[in-house]
VOBAVO-65892 format. One record per residue (C-alpha): residue number from 1; residue in three letters; x, y, z. Coordinates in nm, 2 decimals. Layout:
N
(NUM, ALA, (X, Y, Z))
...
***
This chain:
260
(1, UNK, (7.29, 7.71, 10.29))
(2, UNK, (6.93, 7.75, 10.18))
(3, UNK, (6.88, 8.10, 10.07))
(4, UNK, (6.70, 8.26, 9.77))
(5, UNK, (6.82, 8.60, 9.65))
(6, UNK, (6.68, 8.84, 9.39))
(7, UNK, (7.00, 8.95, 9.21))
(8, UNK, (7.24, 8.66, 9.27))
(9, UNK, (7.22, 8.28, 9.26))
(10, UNK, (7.41, 8.05, 9.50))
(11, UNK, (7.49, 7.68, 9.48))
(12, UNK, (7.74, 7.42, 9.60))
(13, UNK, (7.99, 7.26, 9.38))
(14, UNK, (8.09, 6.93, 9.54))
(15, UNK, (8.14, 6.93, 9.92))
(16, UNK, (8.36, 7.22, 9.97))
(17, UNK, (8.30, 7.49, 9.70))
(18, UNK, (8.04, 7.76, 9.73))
(19, UNK, (7.94, 7.95, 9.41))
(20, UNK, (7.78, 8.29, 9.36))
(21, UNK, (7.64, 8.40, 9.03))
(22, UNK, (7.57, 8.76, 8.96))
(23, UNK, (7.22, 8.75, 8.80))
(24, UNK, (7.12, 9.09, 8.65))
(25, UNK, (7.18, 9.00, 8.28))
(26, UNK, (6.95, 9.27, 8.15))
(27, UNK, (7.19, 9.54, 8.28))
(28, UNK, (7.51, 9.34, 8.23))
(29, UNK, (7.51, 9.25, 8.61))
(30, UNK, (7.55, 9.62, 8.72))
(31, UNK, (7.62, 9.63, 9.09))
(32, UNK, (7.33, 9.81, 9.26))
(33, UNK, (7.31, 9.85, 9.63))
(34, UNK, (7.07, 9.56, 9.67))
(35, UNK, (7.31, 9.33, 9.48))
(36, UNK, (7.59, 9.43, 9.71))
(37, UNK, (7.38, 9.36, 10.01))
(38, UNK, (7.31, 9.01, 9.88))
(39, UNK, (7.68, 8.95, 9.79))
(40, UNK, (7.78, 9.05, 10.15))
(41, UNK, (7.52, 8.81, 10.29))
(42, UNK, (7.63, 8.52, 10.06))
(43, UNK, (8.00, 8.57, 10.12))
(44, UNK, (7.97, 8.60, 10.50))
(45, UNK, (7.74, 8.30, 10.52))
(46, UNK, (7.99, 8.09, 10.31))
(47, UNK, (8.28, 8.22, 10.52))
(48, UNK, (8.11, 8.10, 10.84))
(49, UNK, (8.05, 7.75, 10.70))
(50, UNK, (8.34, 7.52, 10.79))
(51, UNK, (8.25, 7.29, 10.50))
(52, UNK, (8.32, 7.57, 10.25))
(53, UNK, (8.69, 7.59, 10.16))
(54, UNK, (8.68, 7.81, 9.85))
(55, UNK, (8.42, 8.04, 9.69))
(56, UNK, (8.38, 8.11, 9.32))
(57, UNK, (8.20, 8.42, 9.19))
(58, UNK, (8.10, 8.46, 8.83))
(59, UNK, (7.85, 8.64, 8.60))
(60, UNK, (7.77, 8.51, 8.25))
(61, UNK, (7.96, 8.49, 7.92))
(62, UNK, (7.87, 8.84, 7.82))
(63, UNK, (7.95, 9.02, 8.15))
(64, UNK, (8.10, 8.95, 8.49))
(65, UNK, (7.98, 9.29, 8.59))
(66, UNK, (7.98, 9.61, 8.38))
(67, UNK, (8.01, 9.85, 8.67))
(68, UNK, (7.80, 10.01, 8.94))
(69, UNK, (7.44, 10.10, 8.88))
(70, UNK, (7.47, 10.46, 8.77))
(71, UNK, (7.10, 10.53, 8.82))
(72, UNK, (7.15, 10.51, 9.19))
(73, UNK, (7.42, 10.77, 9.19))
(74, UNK, (7.33, 11.01, 8.91))
(75, UNK, (7.15, 11.26, 9.13))
(76, UNK, (7.34, 11.21, 9.46))
(77, UNK, (7.55, 11.48, 9.62))
(78, UNK, (7.87, 11.44, 9.82))
(79, UNK, (7.70, 11.44, 10.16))
(80, UNK, (7.45, 11.18, 10.05))
(81, UNK, (7.73, 10.95, 9.91))
(82, UNK, (7.93, 11.00, 10.23))
(83, UNK, (7.63, 10.91, 10.45))
(84, UNK, (7.54, 10.61, 10.22))
(85, UNK, (7.89, 10.47, 10.29))
(86, UNK, (7.83, 10.21, 10.03))
(87, UNK, (8.20, 10.09, 10.03))
(88, UNK, (8.16, 9.96, 10.38))
(89, UNK, (8.00, 9.65, 10.21))
(90, UNK, (8.32, 9.61, 10.00))
(91, UNK, (8.53, 9.61, 10.32))
(92, UNK, (8.32, 9.33, 10.46))
(93, UNK, (8.39, 9.12, 10.15))
(94, UNK, (8.76, 9.21, 10.18))
(95, UNK, (8.77, 9.06, 10.52))
(96, UNK, (8.63, 8.72, 10.41))
(97, UNK, (8.89, 8.46, 10.51))
(98, UNK, (8.79, 8.19, 10.27))
(99, UNK, (8.99, 8.20, 9.94))
(100, UNK, (8.79, 8.35, 9.65))
(101, UNK, (8.82, 8.28, 9.28))
(102, UNK, (8.66, 8.51, 9.02))
(103, UNK, (8.56, 8.36, 8.69))
(104, UNK, (8.54, 8.65, 8.45))
(105, UNK, (8.40, 8.65, 8.10))
(106, UNK, (8.30, 8.96, 7.90))
(107, UNK, (8.30, 9.29, 8.07))
(108, UNK, (8.45, 9.35, 8.41))
(109, UNK, (8.44, 9.73, 8.42))
(110, UNK, (8.43, 9.99, 8.70))
(111, UNK, (8.29, 9.82, 9.01))
(112, UNK, (8.30, 9.49, 8.82))
(113, UNK, (8.67, 9.52, 8.78))
(114, UNK, (8.71, 9.62, 9.14))
(115, UNK, (8.50, 9.32, 9.25))
(116, UNK, (8.72, 9.08, 9.05))
(117, UNK, (9.03, 9.24, 9.20))
(118, UNK, (8.88, 9.20, 9.55))
(119, UNK, (8.90, 8.82, 9.49))
(120, UNK, (9.22, 8.63, 9.55))
(121, UNK, (9.26, 8.48, 9.20))
(122, UNK, (9.10, 8.55, 8.86))
(123, UNK, (9.04, 8.30, 8.58))
(124, UNK, (8.95, 8.49, 8.26))
(125, UNK, (8.78, 8.38, 7.94))
(126, UNK, (8.94, 8.50, 7.61))
(127, UNK, (8.65, 8.75, 7.58))
(128, UNK, (8.72, 8.92, 7.91))
(129, UNK, (8.77, 9.29, 7.91))
(130, UNK, (8.89, 9.48, 8.22))
(131, UNK, (8.87, 9.85, 8.28))
(132, UNK, (8.81, 10.15, 8.51))
(133, UNK, (8.61, 10.39, 8.29))
(134, UNK, (8.47, 10.61, 8.57))
(135, UNK, (8.67, 10.91, 8.43))
(136, UNK, (8.43, 10.91, 8.13))
(137, UNK, (8.13, 11.00, 8.35))
(138, UNK, (8.32, 11.26, 8.55))
(139, UNK, (8.43, 11.06, 8.86))
(140, UNK, (8.70, 10.80, 8.95))
(141, UNK, (8.72, 10.46, 9.09))
(142, UNK, (8.60, 10.44, 9.45))
(143, UNK, (8.59, 10.08, 9.55))
(144, UNK, (8.96, 10.02, 9.54))
(145, UNK, (9.03, 10.06, 9.17))
(146, UNK, (9.32, 10.31, 9.20))
(147, UNK, (9.48, 10.10, 9.47))
(148, UNK, (9.44, 9.73, 9.37))
(149, UNK, (9.49, 9.79, 9.00))
(150, UNK, (9.81, 9.98, 9.07))
(151, UNK, (9.94, 9.70, 9.29))
(152, UNK, (9.84, 9.44, 9.03))
(153, UNK, (9.97, 9.59, 8.71))
(154, UNK, (10.20, 9.88, 8.81))
(155, UNK, (10.18, 10.25, 8.80))
(156, UNK, (10.21, 10.31, 8.42))
(157, UNK, (9.93, 10.08, 8.30))
(158, UNK, (9.70, 10.16, 8.60))
(159, UNK, (9.74, 10.53, 8.54))
(160, UNK, (9.66, 10.49, 8.17))
(161, UNK, (9.35, 10.28, 8.24))
(162, UNK, (9.22, 10.52, 8.52))
(163, UNK, (9.29, 10.84, 8.33))
(164, UNK, (9.17, 10.73, 7.99))
(165, UNK, (8.91, 10.47, 8.07))
(166, UNK, (9.08, 10.22, 7.83))
(167, UNK, (8.98, 9.86, 7.86))
(168, UNK, (9.24, 9.59, 7.84))
(169, UNK, (9.20, 9.25, 7.69))
(170, UNK, (9.22, 8.92, 7.88))
(171, UNK, (9.57, 8.85, 7.74))
(172, UNK, (9.69, 9.20, 7.82))
(173, UNK, (9.56, 9.15, 8.17))
(174, UNK, (9.75, 8.82, 8.19))
(175, UNK, (10.07, 8.98, 8.08))
(176, UNK, (10.03, 9.25, 8.33))
(177, UNK, (9.97, 9.01, 8.62))
(178, UNK, (9.61, 9.09, 8.68))
(179, UNK, (9.47, 8.74, 8.61))
(180, UNK, (9.60, 8.39, 8.67))
(181, UNK, (9.50, 8.23, 8.34))
(182, UNK, (9.31, 8.29, 8.02))
(183, UNK, (9.10, 8.01, 7.87))
(184, UNK, (8.84, 7.96, 7.60))
(185, UNK, (8.50, 8.11, 7.69))
(186, UNK, (8.34, 7.76, 7.68))
(187, UNK, (8.54, 7.64, 7.97))
(188, UNK, (8.62, 7.95, 8.18))
(189, UNK, (8.38, 7.86, 8.46))
(190, UNK, (8.50, 7.49, 8.46))
(191, UNK, (8.86, 7.61, 8.49))
(192, UNK, (8.77, 7.84, 8.78))
(193, UNK, (8.60, 7.56, 8.96))
(194, UNK, (8.90, 7.33, 8.89))
(195, UNK, (9.12, 7.59, 9.05))
(196, UNK, (8.88, 7.62, 9.35))
(197, UNK, (8.88, 7.24, 9.38))
(198, UNK, (9.26, 7.24, 9.40))
(199, UNK, (9.25, 7.51, 9.67))
(200, UNK, (8.98, 7.33, 9.86))
(201, UNK, (9.19, 7.01, 9.86))
(202, UNK, (9.44, 7.18, 10.08))
(203, UNK, (9.42, 7.21, 10.46))
(204, UNK, (9.16, 7.48, 10.52))
(205, UNK, (9.32, 7.65, 10.82))
(206, UNK, (9.65, 7.67, 10.65))
(207, UNK, (9.49, 7.81, 10.33))
(208, UNK, (9.31, 8.08, 10.53))
(209, UNK, (9.62, 8.19, 10.72))
(210, UNK, (9.83, 8.18, 10.40))
(211, UNK, (9.57, 8.40, 10.23))
(212, UNK, (9.59, 8.65, 10.51))
(213, UNK, (9.97, 8.65, 10.50))
(214, UNK, (9.98, 8.72, 10.12))
(215, UNK, (9.73, 9.00, 10.15))
(216, UNK, (9.93, 9.15, 10.44))
(217, UNK, (10.22, 9.21, 10.19))
(218, UNK, (10.01, 9.49, 10.04))
(219, UNK, (9.92, 9.65, 10.36))
(220, UNK, (10.25, 9.69, 10.55))
(221, UNK, (10.63, 9.69, 10.54))
(222, UNK, (10.84, 9.39, 10.46))
(223, UNK, (10.96, 9.36, 10.82))
(224, UNK, (10.61, 9.37, 10.97))
(225, UNK, (10.48, 9.13, 10.69))
(226, UNK, (10.76, 8.88, 10.77))
(227, UNK, (10.67, 8.89, 11.14))
(228, UNK, (10.30, 8.83, 11.06))
(229, UNK, (10.40, 8.54, 10.83))
(230, UNK, (10.61, 8.38, 11.10))
(231, UNK, (10.34, 8.40, 11.36))
(232, UNK, (10.09, 8.23, 11.13))
(233, UNK, (10.35, 7.97, 11.04))
(234, UNK, (10.41, 7.89, 11.41))
(235, UNK, (10.03, 7.90, 11.48))
(236, UNK, (9.97, 7.62, 11.23))
(237, UNK, (10.18, 7.38, 11.44))
(238, UNK, (9.89, 7.38, 11.68))
(239, UNK, (9.66, 7.23, 11.42))
(240, UNK, (9.59, 6.86, 11.37))
(241, UNK, (9.62, 6.91, 10.99))
(242, UNK, (9.99, 7.02, 11.02))
(243, UNK, (10.08, 6.71, 11.21))
(244, UNK, (9.87, 6.49, 10.97))
(245, UNK, (10.03, 6.65, 10.67))
(246, UNK, (10.39, 6.59, 10.79))
(247, UNK, (10.31, 6.24, 10.90))
(248, UNK, (10.15, 6.16, 10.57))
(249, UNK, (10.45, 6.30, 10.39))
(250, UNK, (10.69, 6.08, 10.59))
(251, UNK, (10.46, 5.77, 10.54))
(252, UNK, (10.43, 5.85, 10.16))
(253, UNK, (10.05, 5.86, 10.16))
(254, UNK, (9.78, 6.12, 10.10))
(255, UNK, (9.69, 6.33, 10.40))
(256, UNK, (9.33, 6.34, 10.54))
(257, UNK, (9.25, 6.70, 10.63))
(258, UNK, (9.01, 6.76, 10.92))
(259, UNK, (9.01, 7.14, 10.92))
(260, UNK, (9.13, 7.13, 11.28))
***
């Protein structure tokens, strides 16, 4: 994947990991419209690449992303925001089938917190701070903050964060179930890449369908979710990887995944 972007950097880690770095350090990686366009392009390009089995997104030690770029919204009215339909880009990222790991250090606020929650797993440094402070500028979360945060941490804490704008620490986020692990800042990206490597070592079709099934738990009833899970389970028996995995287990050897 040979692309050069203005506000993000992309690279490959090993054979199967695609990385995306938010690269607007002068504004704490604030998510302007152009950055979101680039993110959509990078995510969808990685998602279409059969060699990529996991994606890692990160910022820098000071900030994952400190929110949306307020300068692009300060003078907008309701009609302009409606016609802009900026959250359509977020929906595109939500539909990415490849597992995504967010490596978060420093601030993950507003849109930055929403972007981290859009990922499938979060590795946080000890300095990470999560929050939805939109209330402090007269608005509210609009890219999924009220919905994903509530599903992750529960009503009480989500309501407090959204209505007061209070940030929570990495360890509070861990206790609340928002992040997978908290590690020293010096190794947070390494730990995220290690998690991505572990995911990428699994059969890729199974990983994609398993991700879809877990996410479906948030979108529907238990009955419909169970039906969706079972269909994906049965579907995997048509893959070469399923037969290879079971054969390798019986033969007490490591499987060789083909992604087929």
